[in-house]
C-alpha positions as CSV (number, residue, x, y, z in Angstrom):
1,X,20.1,39.8,-145.7
2,X,20.6,41.2,-149.1
3,X,23.8,41.2,-151.0
4,X,23.5,44.1,-153.5
5,X,25.0,43.8,-156.9
6,X,24.5,40.0,-156.9
7,X,20.9,40.4,-155.7
8,X,21.1,37.5,-153.3
9,X,18.8,37.4,-150.4
10,X,18.7,35.1,-147.3
11,X,16.5,35.0,-144.3
12,X,18.3,35.1,-140.9
13,X,16.7,35.0,-137.5
14,X,17.4,37.8,-134.9
15,X,20.7,37.0,-133.3
16,X,21.3,34.2,-135.8
17,X,23.9,33.6,-138.5
18,X,23.6,33.0,-142.2
19,X,26.0,31.8,-144.9
20,X,25.9,33.0,-148.5
21,X,27.8,30.8,-151.0
22,X,28.2,32.2,-154.5
23,X,30.7,32.6,-157.3
24,X,32.1,36.1,-157.2
25,X,32.3,37.0,-160.9
26,X,31.2,40.6,-160.9
27,X,34.0,43.0,-159.7
28,X,33.1,46.0,-157.5
29,X,32.2,47.0,-154.0
30,X,28.9,45.6,-152.7
31,X,26.8,46.3,-149.7
32,X,25.4,43.6,-147.5
33,X,22.4,44.8,-145.6
34,X,19.6,43.7,-143.3
35,X,17.0,44.5,-145.8
36,X,14.0,44.9,-143.5
37,X,15.9,47.4,-141.3
38,X,17.8,49.1,-144.1
39,X,21.0,48.6,-142.0
40,X,24.3,48.0,-143.8
41,X,26.3,45.3,-142.0
42,X,29.2,44.7,-144.3
43,X,31.0,45.7,-147.5
44,X,32.2,43.1,-150.0
45,X,34.9,44.0,-152.5
46,X,35.5,41.7,-155.5
47,X,38.6,42.4,-157.6
48,X,39.2,40.9,-161.0
49,X,42.5,39.0,-161.4
């Protein structure tokens, strides 16, 4: 998995799960994708308070 904007990558096995813990300090909308497949699996929106 690759969380764009934060440039965080984690390996995840087929059919498995992964957890990404990080401090969300950069506001914006970021794509989470299965990097090797080029498939977007989620959008993450970070808003400043």
